[in-house]
C-alpha positions as CSV (number, residue, x, y, z in Angstrom):
1,X,0.6,-31.5,-7.0
2,X,1.8,-28.7,-9.1
3,X,4.1,-26.0,-7.6
4,X,4.8,-22.6,-9.0
5,X,8.5,-21.5,-9.3
6,X,8.1,-19.3,-6.3
7,X,6.4,-22.0,-4.1
8,X,9.0,-24.5,-5.0
9,X,11.8,-22.2,-4.0
10,X,9.9,-21.3,-0.8
11,X,9.6,-25.0,0.0
12,X,13.3,-25.6,-0.6
13,X,14.4,-22.6,1.5
14,X,11.9,-23.4,4.3
15,X,13.3,-26.9,4.6
16,X,16.9,-25.8,4.5
17,X,16.4,-23.1,7.1
18,X,14.4,-25.4,9.5
19,X,17.0,-28.1,9.1
20,X,19.8,-25.6,9.8
21,X,18.0,-24.5,12.9
22,X,18.1,-28.0,14.4
23,X,21.8,-27.5,15.2
24,X,22.5,-23.8,15.6
25,X,20.4,-23.2,18.7
26,X,21.8,-26.3,20.4
27,X,25.4,-25.1,20.0
28,X,24.5,-21.6,21.3
29,X,22.8,-23.2,24.3
30,X,25.4,-25.9,25.0
31,X,28.2,-23.3,25.1
32,X,26.3,-21.2,27.7
33,X,25.4,-24.3,29.7
34,X,28.9,-25.7,29.8
35,X,30.2,-22.3,31.0
36,X,27.5,-22.2,33.7
37,X,28.4,-25.7,34.9
38,X,32.1,-24.9,34.9
39,X,31.6,-21.7,36.8
40,X,29.4,-23.4,39.4
41,X,31.9,-26.1,39.8
42,X,34.6,-23.5,40.5
43,X,32.4,-21.8,43.1
44,X,31.4,-24.9,44.9
45,X,34.6,-26.9,44.5
46,X,32.7,-29.9,43.4
47,X,34.0,-31.6,40.1
48,X,30.7,-33.3,39.1
49,X,29.3,-30.5,37.0
50,X,32.7,-29.9,35.4
51,X,32.8,-33.5,34.3
52,X,29.3,-33.1,32.8
53,X,30.5,-30.0,31.0
54,X,33.4,-32.0,29.6
55,X,31.0,-34.7,28.5
56,X,28.9,-32.1,26.6
57,X,31.9,-30.7,24.7
58,X,31.7,-33.5,22.2
59,X,28.0,-33.0,21.4
60,X,28.8,-29.3,21.1
61,X,31.4,-30.0,18.5
62,X,29.2,-32.4,16.5
63,X,26.4,-29.9,16.3
64,X,28.7,-26.9,15.6
65,X,30.1,-28.7,12.6
66,X,26.6,-29.6,11.4
67,X,25.5,-26.0,11.9
68,X,28.4,-24.7,9.8
69,X,27.8,-27.2,7.0
70,X,24.1,-26.5,6.8
71,X,24.6,-22.7,6.8
72,X,26.3,-22.6,3.4
73,X,23.4,-23.9,1.3
74,X,21.3,-21.0,2.7
75,X,23.6,-18.4,1.3
76,X,23.8,-20.1,-2.1
77,X,20.0,-20.4,-2.2
78,X,19.7,-16.6,-1.5
79,X,21.9,-15.8,-4.5
80,X,20.3,-18.3,-6.8
81,X,16.7,-18.8,-5.8
82,X,16.1,-15.3,-4.3
83,X,18.0,-13.0,-6.7
84,X,15.4,-10.2,-6.2
85,X,15.9,-10.3,-2.5
86,X,19.7,-10.5,-2.8
87,X,19.7,-7.4,-5.0
88,X,17.7,-5.4,-2.5
89,X,19.6,-6.4,0.7
90,X,23.2,-6.8,-0.5
91,X,24.0,-3.5,1.2
92,X,22.5,-5.0,4.5
93,X,23.9,-8.6,4.4
94,X,27.3,-7.5,3.1
95,X,28.4,-5.8,6.3
96,X,26.9,-8.6,8.4
97,X,28.8,-11.3,6.4
98,X,31.9,-9.2,6.7
99,X,31.5,-9.0,10.4
100,X,31.0,-12.8,10.6
101,X,34.3,-13.2,8.6
102,X,36.1,-11.1,11.2
103,X,34.6,-13.0,14.1
104,X,35.2,-16.5,12.5
105,X,38.9,-16.8,13.5
106,X,38.1,-16.1,17.2
107,X,35.1,-18.4,17.1
108,X,37.0,-21.4,15.6
109,X,39.9,-20.8,18.0
110,X,37.6,-20.8,21.0
111,X,35.8,-23.9,19.8
112,X,39.2,-25.7,19.5
113,X,40.3,-24.6,23.0
114,X,37.0,-25.6,24.6
115,X,36.9,-29.0,22.9
116,X,40.6,-29.9,23.3
117,X,41.8,-27.8,26.2
118,X,40.5,-29.7,29.2
119,X,44.1,-30.1,30.4
120,X,44.1,-26.4,31.2
121,X,43.5,-25.1,34.7
122,X,39.7,-25.1,35.3
123,X,39.6,-21.3,35.6
124,X,41.2,-20.8,32.2
125,X,38.9,-23.3,30.6
126,X,35.9,-21.7,32.2
127,X,37.0,-18.3,30.8
128,X,37.4,-19.9,27.3
129,X,33.9,-21.4,27.6
130,X,32.4,-18.1,28.7
131,X,34.1,-16.3,25.8
132,X,32.8,-18.9,23.4
133,X,29.2,-18.5,24.6
134,X,29.6,-14.7,24.3
135,X,31.0,-14.8,20.8
136,X,28.1,-17.1,19.7
137,X,25.6,-14.6,21.1
138,X,27.3,-11.7,19.3
139,X,27.4,-13.6,16.0
140,X,23.8,-14.6,16.3
141,X,22.7,-11.1,17.2
142,X,24.2,-9.8,13.9
143,X,22.1,-12.3,11.9
144,X,18.9,-11.6,14.0
145,X,19.3,-7.9,13.3
146,X,18.8,-8.6,9.6
147,X,15.7,-10.6,10.4
148,X,14.3,-7.8,12.6
149,X,15.0,-5.3,9.9
150,X,13.1,-7.5,7.4
151,X,10.1,-7.6,9.7
152,X,10.0,-3.8,9.8
153,X,12.5,-2.1,7.5
154,X,13.8,0.7,9.6
155,X,17.4,1.8,10.1
156,X,18.6,1.7,6.5
157,X,18.4,4.0,3.5
158,X,17.3,2.9,0.0
159,X,19.3,4.1,-3.0
160,X,18.2,2.9,-6.4
161,X,16.0,0.2,-4.9
162,X,18.8,-1.2,-2.7
163,X,18.9,-1.0,1.1
164,X,22.2,0.3,2.6
165,X,23.8,0.6,6.0
166,X,27.1,1.9,7.0
167,X,27.8,-0.8,9.6
168,X,26.1,-3.6,11.5
169,X,25.6,-1.2,14.4
170,X,23.2,0.9,12.3
171,X,20.6,-1.9,12.9
172,X,21.3,-2.2,16.6
173,X,18.7,0.4,17.6
174,X,15.9,-1.3,15.7
175,X,12.8,-1.6,17.9
176,X,12.4,-5.3,17.3
177,X,16.0,-6.3,17.9
178,X,16.3,-6.6,21.7
179,X,13.1,-8.7,22.2
180,X,13.9,-10.9,19.2
181,X,17.5,-11.5,20.4
182,X,16.4,-12.3,24.0
183,X,13.6,-14.6,22.8
184,X,15.8,-16.5,20.3
185,X,18.9,-16.8,22.5
186,X,16.8,-17.8,25.6
187,X,15.1,-20.4,23.4
188,X,18.5,-21.9,22.5
189,X,19.3,-22.0,26.3
190,X,16.0,-23.8,26.9
191,X,17.0,-26.4,24.2
192,X,20.3,-27.1,25.8
193,X,18.8,-27.3,29.2
194,X,16.2,-29.8,28.1
195,X,18.7,-31.9,26.2
196,X,20.9,-32.2,29.2
197,X,17.9,-32.9,31.5
198,X,17.1,-35.8,29.2
199,X,20.7,-37.1,29.1
200,X,21.1,-37.0,32.9
201,X,17.7,-38.6,33.4
202,X,18.7,-41.4,31.1
203,X,21.9,-41.9,33.0
204,X,19.9,-42.1,36.3
205,X,17.5,-44.6,34.8
206,X,20.5,-46.7,33.7
207,X,22.1,-46.2,37.1
208,X,25.3,-44.8,35.6
209,X,27.4,-41.9,36.8
210,X,25.0,-41.3,39.7
211,X,26.8,-38.2,41.1
212,X,27.2,-36.5,37.8
213,X,23.7,-37.4,36.6
214,X,22.1,-36.1,39.7
215,X,24.0,-32.8,39.7
216,X,23.6,-32.4,36.0
217,X,19.8,-33.0,36.1
218,X,19.2,-30.4,38.8
219,X,21.6,-27.9,37.2
220,X,20.2,-28.2,33.8
221,X,16.6,-27.9,35.1
222,X,17.5,-24.7,37.0
223,X,19.3,-23.4,33.9
224,X,16.3,-24.3,31.7
225,X,13.8,-22.8,34.1
226,X,15.6,-19.4,34.0
227,X,15.7,-19.6,30.2
228,X,12.0,-20.4,30.1
229,X,11.2,-17.4,32.2
230,X,13.3,-15.2,29.9
231,X,11.6,-16.6,26.8
232,X,8.2,-15.8,28.3
233,X,9.2,-12.2,29.2
234,X,10.8,-11.6,25.8
235,X,7.8,-13.2,24.1
236,X,5.4,-10.8,25.9
237,X,7.6,-7.9,24.9
238,X,7.6,-9.1,21.3
239,X,3.8,-9.4,21.4
240,X,3.5,-5.8,22.5
241,X,5.8,-4.7,19.6
242,X,3.9,-6.7,17.0
243,X,0.7,-4.8,17.6
244,X,2.4,-1.6,16.5
245,X,4.9,-2.8,14.0
246,X,3.4,-6.0,12.5
247,X,-0.4,-5.8,13.1
248,X,-1.0,-8.4,10.3
249,X,1.2,-11.0,12.0
250,X,-0.5,-10.3,15.4
251,X,-3.9,-10.6,13.8
252,X,-2.9,-13.9,12.2
253,X,-1.6,-15.3,15.5
254,X,-5.0,-14.5,17.1
255,X,-7.1,-15.4,14.0
256,X,-8.7,-12.0,14.3
257,X,-10.6,-11.3,11.2
258,X,-12.7,-8.2,12.1
259,X,-11.5,-4.9,13.5
260,X,-13.6,-5.1,16.6
261,X,-12.0,-2.4,18.6
262,X,-11.2,-3.4,22.1
263,X,-11.9,-7.1,22.2
264,X,-9.5,-8.9,24.6
265,X,-10.6,-12.5,24.1
266,X,-7.8,-15.0,23.6
267,X,-8.6,-17.9,21.3
268,X,-7.4,-21.2,22.8
269,X,-8.5,-23.1,19.7
270,X,-10.0,-22.2,16.4
271,X,-10.4,-23.4,12.8
272,X,-9.4,-20.4,10.6
273,X,-10.7,-20.5,7.1
274,X,-8.5,-18.2,4.9
275,X,-10.7,-18.5,1.9
276,X,-13.9,-17.6,3.7
277,X,-12.0,-15.2,6.0
278,X,-13.6,-16.4,9.2
279,X,-13.2,-18.9,11.9
280,X,-15.4,-22.0,11.6
281,X,-14.9,-22.8,15.3
282,X,-13.7,-20.8,18.3
283,X,-12.9,-21.5,21.9
284,X,-12.0,-18.3,23.7
285,X,-10.9,-17.2,27.1
286,X,-12.6,-13.8,27.7
287,X,-10.1,-11.0,28.6
288,X,-7.0,-13.1,28.4
289,X,-5.6,-11.2,25.4
290,X,-5.3,-8.2,27.7
291,X,-2.4,-9.9,29.4
292,X,-0.3,-9.3,26.2
293,X,-1.6,-5.9,25.1
294,X,-3.8,-3.3,26.7
295,X,-6.6,-3.3,24.2
296,X,-8.3,-0.4,25.9
297,X,-5.6,1.9,24.6
298,X,-4.6,-0.1,21.5
299,X,-7.5,-1.1,19.3
300,X,-6.7,-4.3,17.4
301,X,-7.0,-4.3,13.6
302,X,-8.6,-7.3,11.9
303,X,-7.1,-9.3,9.0
304,X,-9.7,-8.2,6.5
305,X,-9.0,-4.5,6.9
306,X,-5.3,-5.0,7.0
307,X,-5.3,-7.0,3.8
308,X,-7.4,-4.4,2.1
309,X,-5.1,-1.6,3.2
310,X,-1.9,-3.4,2.1
311,X,-3.3,-4.9,-1.1
312,X,-0.8,-7.7,-0.8
313,X,-3.0,-10.6,0.6
314,X,-2.9,-12.6,3.7
315,X,-0.5,-15.1,5.4
316,X,-1.5,-18.7,6.0
317,X,-3.6,-17.8,9.1
318,X,-4.2,-21.4,10.1
319,X,-0.5,-22.3,10.0
320,X,0.5,-19.2,12.0
321,X,-2.4,-19.6,14.5
322,X,-1.6,-23.2,15.4
323,X,2.2,-22.9,15.2
324,X,1.9,-20.2,17.9
325,X,-0.2,-22.5,20.1
326,X,2.1,-25.4,19.6
327,X,5.0,-23.2,20.8
328,X,2.9,-22.2,23.9
329,X,1.9,-25.8,24.7
330,X,5.6,-27.0,24.4
331,X,6.7,-24.1,26.7
332,X,4.0,-25.0,29.3
333,X,4.9,-28.7,29.3
334,X,8.6,-27.9,29.7
335,X,8.0,-25.4,32.5
336,X,5.9,-27.9,34.5
337,X,8.5,-30.6,33.9
338,X,11.6,-28.6,35.1
339,X,9.6,-27.4,38.1
340,X,8.8,-30.9,39.1
341,X,12.5,-32.0,38.6
342,X,13.7,-29.1,40.8
343,X,11.0,-29.8,43.5
344,X,11.1,-33.6,43.6
345,X,14.8,-34.4,42.9
346,X,13.6,-37.7,41.3
347,X,15.4,-41.0,42.1
348,X,15.1,-44.1,39.9
349,X,14.4,-46.5,42.8
350,X,11.1,-44.7,43.6
351,X,8.1,-45.3,41.2
352,X,7.2,-41.6,41.0
353,X,10.8,-40.6,40.5
354,X,11.3,-43.2,37.8
355,X,8.1,-42.0,36.0
356,X,9.4,-38.4,36.2
357,X,12.8,-39.4,34.8
358,X,11.1,-41.2,31.9
359,X,9.0,-38.0,31.3
360,X,12.3,-36.1,31.0
361,X,13.6,-38.4,28.4
362,X,10.3,-38.4,26.5
363,X,10.2,-34.5,26.5
364,X,13.4,-34.3,24.4
365,X,11.5,-33.2,21.2
366,X,9.6,-30.4,23.0
367,X,12.2,-27.6,22.7
368,X,12.8,-28.3,19.0
369,X,9.0,-28.2,18.5
370,X,8.8,-24.9,20.3
371,X,11.8,-23.4,18.3
372,X,10.6,-24.5,14.9
373,X,7.0,-23.5,15.6
374,X,8.2,-20.1,16.7
375,X,10.2,-19.5,13.5
376,X,7.1,-20.6,11.5
377,X,5.2,-17.9,13.3
378,X,7.9,-15.3,12.7
379,X,8.4,-16.1,9.0
380,X,5.0,-17.2,7.8
381,X,3.3,-14.4,9.7
382,X,5.2,-11.9,7.6
383,X,3.9,-13.3,4.3
384,X,3.2,-12.3,1.6
385,X,6.1,-9.9,2.4
386,X,9.8,-10.9,2.5
387,X,10.6,-7.3,3.6
388,X,7.4,-5.9,5.1
389,X,5.9,-3.2,2.9
390,X,8.9,-3.2,0.6
391,X,9.4,-6.5,-1.2
392,X,6.8,-9.3,-1.7
393,X,7.8,-13.0,-1.9
394,X,7.0,-13.0,-5.7
395,X,9.3,-10.0,-6.3
396,X,12.1,-11.5,-4.2
397,X,12.2,-14.8,-6.1
398,X,14.8,-15.6,-8.8
399,X,14.1,-17.3,-12.1
400,X,14.8,-20.9,-11.1
401,X,12.2,-23.3,-12.6
402,X,10.1,-25.3,-10.1
403,X,11.4,-28.6,-11.4
404,X,15.0,-27.5,-10.6
405,X,14.1,-26.2,-7.2
406,X,12.3,-29.4,-6.3
407,X,15.3,-31.4,-7.5
408,X,17.5,-29.3,-5.2
409,X,15.0,-30.1,-2.4
410,X,15.2,-33.8,-3.0
411,X,19.0,-33.6,-2.9
412,X,18.8,-31.5,0.3
413,X,16.5,-34.0,1.9
414,X,18.8,-36.9,1.0
415,X,22.0,-35.2,2.2
416,X,20.1,-34.0,5.3
417,X,19.0,-37.6,6.1
418,X,22.6,-38.8,5.9
419,X,23.9,-36.0,8.1
420,X,21.2,-36.6,10.6
421,X,21.9,-40.3,10.7
422,X,25.6,-39.7,11.3
423,X,24.8,-37.1,13.9
424,X,22.5,-39.4,15.8
425,X,25.0,-42.3,15.6
426,X,27.8,-40.2,17.0
427,X,25.6,-39.0,19.8
428,X,24.4,-42.5,20.7
429,X,28.0,-43.8,20.7
430,X,29.0,-40.9,23.0
431,X,26.0,-41.6,25.3
432,X,26.9,-45.3,25.5
433,X,30.5,-44.4,26.4
434,X,29.2,-42.1,29.1
435,X,31.6,-40.2,31.4
436,X,34.1,-43.0,31.6
437,X,37.6,-41.7,31.4
438,X,36.6,-38.1,32.2
439,X,37.9,-38.2,35.8
440,X,40.7,-35.6,36.1
441,X,43.9,-36.1,38.0
442,X,44.1,-34.1,41.2
443,X,45.9,-30.9,41.2
444,X,47.2,-28.2,43.5
445,X,46.7,-28.8,47.2
446,X,44.7,-32.0,46.6
447,X,47.7,-33.5,44.7
448,X,50.2,-32.4,47.4
449,X,47.9,-33.9,50.1
450,X,47.7,-37.1,48.2
451,X,51.5,-37.4,47.9
452,X,52.0,-36.8,51.6
453,X,49.5,-39.5,52.4
454,X,51.2,-41.9,50.1
455,X,54.6,-41.3,51.7
456,X,53.1,-41.8,55.2
457,X,51.7,-45.2,54.2
458,X,55.1,-46.2,52.9
459,X,56.8,-45.0,56.0
460,X,58.6,-42.0,54.2
């Protein structure tokens, strides 16, 4: 198969970004979940969830390191493979990268405190975990503001073909920022919740750490359910914004080819044909699209008319259409699963409970499927634009030959495979080790009570 220079660079960047996003959402989610577990342990006085949080600090560190290491190739690829894009947005990304540099010392300090500071008083460690979760959200928000601006370039001025902002805060009022940040951060929380659900279900199936596994399973399920609700609300909000700001992406998500005014049918399944510009098969739910947008007041534009108006072509409609539905399907399965866990409180000695616990373990890939599918919708749905209405993908590319880009891709795949192997090995070793050795010495009144009891036994 022959690839053009642009397609080869797109393939490289797509792989690198998707691989990077295996780790970053998990660190964001685990930080929030650890803080939530520690806080609940402080409120209830029960140490089980704090021990689960301590157990999770090692997976957090592993994935944080992987996220940092996989982030640097993205920056180098922007400079080398996407020189046209780098030239236009250097006035946008410069302030954001500078902000990241200012945040980095605080971030790395908090990571060290959370990972190594379990000897601190529980309340102080909880405050450090909460601060870490907050800093990660702030840092992520800065990056997401760039992406929101690329979807609809508003909030910056163009001087000699370059976009410029005074500070990161100039992008904060962008109409797509809040729903995008909510949807992405909540998706990271869903990922962490489902990972911990799977871990605690596994411990229950192996009949290890019963108290911690039971508490962690229910706590993670509740945490995940809240996050799933937030992703649904933010996704609904994003869908409403797309109709006004990115009608091409919305039409691709719905495989809507014709401008048929007020149609509100939602396609459950279809076979979009981009070449013929029609759907070869459709299975629709009449009126269901009205749950997302009021089509009586907002007529939906079709792909044909939008492509003709822009003169820039169409995205890969089939990829966008089915990626969106894969995200929805994963969301639905996860929601049903956590509801069952909360309602049934499964136990391994019961056949139905054991089956549900195995389902929790088997559901581990679902949040990653949802996250990666969501980003495919976000990025592929914007094509053929890198910056909507300003810069096409062809204009954004550098002058790297396809052979060189594919060689870089091969190297990225090989290094990524090694990193993933190490990552999985470390996690499996940690899982086998379990929570052994994480019991903390009693402190405060409990310790004093223990000393008095000991003296009484000895006759002191």
